[in-house]
C-alpha positions in Angstrom: 13.0 -11.8 -16.3 10.1 -9.9 -15.0 7.8 -11.1 -12.2 6.4 -14.6 -12.4 3.0 -16.0 -11.3 2.7 -17.8 -7.9 1.4 -20.9 -9.6 4.7 -21.5 -11.3 6.6 -21.5 -8.0 4.1 -23.6 -6.0 3.9 -26.2 -8.7 7.7 -26.6 -8.7 7.7 -26.7 -4.8 5.1 -29.5 -4.9 7.0 -31.5 -7.4 10.2 -31.2 -5.4 8.9 -31.4 -1.8 9.7 -28.0 -0.4 7.9 -24.9 0.9 8.5 -21.2 0.1 8.5 -18.5 2.8 6.3 -15.6 1.7 7.7 -12.4 3.3 5.6 -9.3 3.8 7.3 -6.1 2.6 6.7 -2.3 2.8 10.2 -0.8 2.7 13.6 -0.9 1.0 15.5 -2.7 3.7 13.0 -5.6 3.9 13.2 -6.2 0.1 17.0 -6.0 0.2 17.3 -8.4 3.0 15.0 -11.0 1.4 16.7 -10.7 -2.0 20.2 -11.0 -0.6 19.3 -14.1 1.3 17.5 -15.6 -1.7 20.6 -14.9 -3.9 23.0 -16.5 -1.4 20.8 -19.6 -1.1 19.5 -19.9 -4.6 15.9 -19.7 -3.4 12.7 -18.6 -5.2 11.0 -15.5 -3.8 7.5 -14.4 -2.8 7.2 -10.8 -1.8 3.8 -9.9 -0.5 2.0 -6.7 0.5 -1.1 -6.2 2.6 -3.5 -3.4 1.9 -1.9 -1.6 4.8 1.5 -2.0 3.2 0.2 -0.7 -0.1 -1.2 2.4 1.7 1.9 2.9 3.7 4.5 2.7 0.9 2.3 3.9 -1.9 1.4 1.8 -5.0 4.1 3.2 -7.3 6.9 3.2 -4.7 6.1 -0.4 -3.7 5.8 -1.7 -7.3 9.2 -0.1 -8.2 10.9 -1.5 -5.1 9.9 -5.0 -6.2 10.7 -4.4 -9.9 14.1 -3.2 -8.7 14.5 -6.6 -7.0 13.8 -8.4 -10.3 16.2 -6.2 -12.2 19.0 -6.6 -9.7 18.5 -10.4 -9.4 17.1 -11.4 -12.8 18.1 -15.0 -12.2 15.7 -15.4 -9.2 12.0 -15.9 -9.9 10.0 -13.4 -7.9 6.3 -13.3 -7.2 4.5 -10.1 -6.3 1.5 -11.1 -4.2 -1.4 -9.2 -2.7 -1.9 -10.5 0.8 -5.5 -10.7 2.3 -7.5 -8.9 -0.4 -10.7 -8.0 1.4 -12.9 -7.6 -1.7 -12.7 -8.3 -5.5 -11.9 -4.6 -6.1 -8.7 -4.9 -4.0 -7.6 -7.8 -6.1 -8.5 -6.1 -9.3 -6.5 -3.1 -8.4 -3.5 -5.3 -7.4 -3.5 -7.0 -10.8 -3.7 -3.7 -12.6 -0.8 -2.5 -10.6 1.5 -5.4 -11.6 0.8 -8.0 -8.9 1.2 -11.5 -10.3 -0.7 -13.2 -7.6 -3.7 -12.1 -5.4 -5.3 -13.4 -2.3 -9.1 -13.1 -2.1 -9.9 -13.6 1.6 -13.6 -14.3 1.5 -13.6 -15.9 5.0 -14.4 -12.3 6.1 -16.8 -9.9 4.5 -15.5 -6.7 2.7 -15.1 -4.9 6.0 -12.3 -7.4 6.8 -13.9 -7.9 10.2 -17.2 -9.8 9.9 -17.0 -13.6 9.4 -18.6 -14.4 6.0 -20.9 -17.3 5.0 -19.4 -20.2 3.0 -21.6 -19.2 0.0 -20.3 -15.6 0.1 -16.7 -16.9 0.2 -17.2 -19.2 -2.8 -18.9 -16.4 -4.8 -16.3 -13.7 -4.3 -13.3 -16.1 -4.7 -14.8 -17.5 -7.9 -15.3 -13.9 -9.2 -11.7 -13.1 -8.6 -10.5 -16.3 -10.1 -12.4 -15.7 -13.3 -10.9 -12.3 -13.8 -7.4 -13.0 -12.5 -6.9 -16.2 -14.5 -7.9 -14.4 -17.7 -4.8 -12.3 -17.4 -2.6 -15.1 -16.0 -2.6 -13.9 -12.3 -2.7 -16.6 -9.6 -5.3 -16.7 -6.9 -5.1 -17.8 -3.3 -8.3 -18.4 -1.4 -8.9 -18.8 2.3 -11.3 -21.2 4.1 -11.7 -20.8 7.9 -10.9 -17.8 10.1 -7.4 -17.1 11.5 -7.5 -17.2 15.3 -6.4 -18.8 18.4 -7.6 -22.3 19.5 -6.1 -21.4 22.9 -8.4 -18.5 23.5 -11.2 -19.2 21.0 -10.8 -15.6 19.7 -10.1 -14.2 16.3 -7.4 -11.6 15.8 -6.8 -8.4 13.8 -3.5 -7.4 12.2 -2.9 -4.4 10.0 -6.6 -3.6 10.0 -7.6 -7.1 8.9 -9.2 -9.8 11.0 -12.1 -10.6 13.3 -11.9 -9.6 16.9 -14.1 -11.6 19.2 -15.2 -15.1 20.0 -15.2 -17.8 17.3 -16.5 -21.3 17.3 -14.0 -24.1 16.9 -15.4 -25.1 13.6 -14.7 -21.6 12.3 -11.1 -21.8 13.5 -10.4 -25.1 11.8 -10.8 -25.8 8.0 -13.0 -28.7 7.2 -11.3 -31.1 4.7 -14.6 -32.0 2.9 -15.5 -28.3 2.6 -12.1 -27.5 1.3 -12.5 -30.0 -1.5 -15.9 -28.5 -2.4 -14.4 -25.0 -2.2 -11.5 -25.7 -4.6 -13.8 -27.5 -7.1 -16.2 -24.6 -7.2 -13.6 -21.7 -7.2 -10.6 -23.2 -9.1 -8.2 -21.3 -6.9 -4.6 -22.1 -7.2 -3.8 -22.2 -3.5 -5.8 -22.4 -0.3 -5.0 -20.8 3.0 -6.2 -23.0 5.8 -7.1 -22.4 9.5 -5.3 -24.6 12.0 -5.0 -22.3 15.0 -2.3 -19.9 13.8 -2.8 -16.2 14.0 -1.1 -13.0 12.9 1.3 -11.0 15.1 3.8 -11.9 17.8 1.2 -13.0 20.4 0.2 -16.4 19.0 0.6 -18.7 22.0 1.2 -18.1 25.7 3.1 -21.4 25.9 5.0 -23.6 23.5 2.2 -24.9 21.3 0.9 -28.4 21.4 -1.7 -30.3 19.3 -4.4 -28.7 21.5 -3.8 -25.2 20.2 -1.9 -25.9 16.9 -3.7 -28.4 14.8 -0.9 -29.5 12.5 -2.5 -32.9 12.1 -5.4 -31.2 10.3 -3.1 -30.3 7.4 -2.6 -33.9 6.5 -6.4 -34.4 6.5 -6.9 -31.5 4.2 -4.0 -32.6 2.0 -5.6 -36.0 1.6 -8.9 -34.4 0.5 -7.2 -32.0 -2.0 -3.8 -33.6 -2.8 -3.4 -31.5 -5.9 -4.0 -28.1 -4.4 -1.3 -26.1 -2.8 -1.8 -25.3 0.9 -0.9 -22.1 2.6 0.0 -21.5 6.3 -0.7 -17.9 7.5 0.5 -16.5 10.7 3.6 -18.7 10.6 6.3 -16.6 12.2 8.2 -18.6 14.8 8.9 -15.6 17.1 12.5 -16.4 17.8 13.2 -16.0 21.5 16.6 -14.4 20.8 14.9 -11.4 19.2 12.5 -11.0 22.1 15.4 -11.1 24.5 17.4 -8.5 22.5 14.4 -6.2 22.3 13.7 -6.4 26.0 17.4 -6.0 26.9 17.5 -2.8 25.0 14.4 -1.1 26.5 11.6 -3.1 25.0 8.7 -4.6 26.9 7.4 -7.6 25.0 5.8 -10.2 27.3 6.4 -14.0 27.1 5.0 -15.3 23.8 5.6 -18.1 21.4 5.2 -18.6 17.6 4.9 -21.6 15.3 7.9 -24.0 15.8 9.9 -24.5 12.6 9.6 -28.3 13.0 5.8 -28.0 12.9 6.0 -26.0 9.7 8.3 -28.6 8.3 5.6 -31.2 9.1 3.1 -29.1 7.3 5.4 -28.9 4.2 5.6 -32.7 4.2 1.8 -32.7 4.0 1.2 -30.2 1.1 2.0 -26.8 2.5 3.8 -24.9 -0.2 3.6 -21.2 0.9 4.4 -20.1 4.4 3.6 -16.5 5.4 6.1 -14.7 7.5 6.0 -11.1 8.7 6.4 -10.9 12.5 9.9 -12.5 12.5 11.3 -9.8 10.3 9.6 -7.1 12.3 11.1 -8.5 15.5 14.6 -8.6 13.9 14.2 -5.1 12.6 13.1 -3.8 16.0 15.9 -5.6 17.8 18.5 -4.1 15.5 17.1 -0.6 15.9 17.0 -0.8 19.7 20.4 -2.2 20.0 21.9 0.4 17.6 20.2 3.3 19.4 21.4 2.2 22.8 25.0 1.5 21.5 25.3 5.0 20.1 22.6 7.3 21.6 24.0 10.4 19.8 23.8 8.9 16.4 21.0 10.3 14.1 22.0 8.8 10.8 19.1 6.5 9.6 21.7 4.2 8.1 23.1 3.5 11.6 19.8 1.8 12.4 18.8 0.4 9.0 22.0 -1.4 8.1 21.9 -3.7 11.1 18.2 -4.1 10.7 18.8 -5.3 7.1 21.5 -7.7 8.4 19.2 -9.2 11.1 16.3 -9.6 8.7 18.6 -11.3 6.2 19.5 -13.9 8.8 15.8 -14.7 9.4 15.4 -15.1 5.6 18.5 -17.3 5.3 17.2 -19.5 8.0 13.7 -19.9 6.6 14.9 -20.6 3.0 17.1 -23.4 4.3 14.6 -24.7 6.9 11.8 -24.9 4.4 14.1 -26.7 1.8 13.6 -23.9 -0.8 17.4 -23.3 -1.0 19.0 -24.5 -4.2 15.8 -24.4 -6.3 15.6 -20.9 -7.9 18.0 -21.9 -10.6 16.0 -25.0 -11.4 12.8 -23.1 -12.2 12.2 -22.1 -15.8 10.7 -18.7 -15.5 7.5 -17.9 -17.4 5.2 -14.8 -17.7 1.6 -14.2 -16.7 0.8 -14.0 -20.4 1.9 -17.6 -20.8 -0.1 -18.6 -17.8 -3.2 -16.8 -19.1 -3.1 -19.2 -22.0 -2.7 -22.3 -19.7 -5.7 -21.2 -17.7 -7.8 -20.5 -20.8 -7.2 -24.1 -22.0 -8.1 -25.5 -18.6 -4.6 -27.0 -18.2 -4.4 -25.7 -14.6 -7.9 -26.6 -13.4 -7.9 -28.5 -10.0 -7.7 -32.2 -10.2 -10.0 -34.2 -7.9 -8.5 -36.6 -5.4 -8.3 -40.2 -6.5 -10.2 -42.6 -4.1 -7.9 -45.0 -2.3 
């Protein structure tokens, strides 16, 4: 089977009460690690690429890496997702290049730095939805800006994000506004702001409700119970990888990520897609540093890449099991974006309003 739309996987996850880790990729070893873990755990897969990843790997190389994954593991449903599209043109080019899902991040303007107005966000997201749904491609929107409730500042990663002070209402998605946003845009999934951020430096201490508003997820889910929620910046920053990196010449200061148990609480309250990049980066870096120190004379790239793939695979195995995605790939009846274009055209996948209690 070829690639499948995101909506297919998220609908199944919602029906069966699990979440799906969405792993960022830009090279061979990342794709192999993710797919090997998915194969061993029978888990559905979301492979996503940022604009930076598309530029780094090259459109054709990246597309064929992911197509190779579907050919090697045809029994596993795989989504190819554009992460943080900064403008409609980015999303259009992704769809043209074979992506089966796109994210229109209208929380920021096209420069990917300036916080946008609500009206702008609605307009550009709706524009992307109208095009993408016509060809069966799923759309993720975003409401609220990623950033730290601890510092009150936004963050930038891979060239995307606001750097500077943000008000608390910009750092937390409003449930009522979320309902209005979904009704107006008809997006398939909504990334929400709850105090998470990209990169390894999320929290200076183990996060509590003051800096990680997991309870806000339940409020949003109550307002839009039929819309799939997405957690961005959800790497857990395992301390063992930090210790290994620093033991072998690294210098990463004390930092903490989003605890797995908090992500699990989010999944219980409507989160279906959980974005993870940093954890695999840390695992890769730990492996390379360990291998280099173990054999300083070795110059074969495979000496470094093989343990890197092994360590990233362990991260993926853990997340598939911890998010309860394991055991579900074989239960999903795969379908093409052409099939989904027909469903969108008939209105069969339009958002359903919450039913008053």
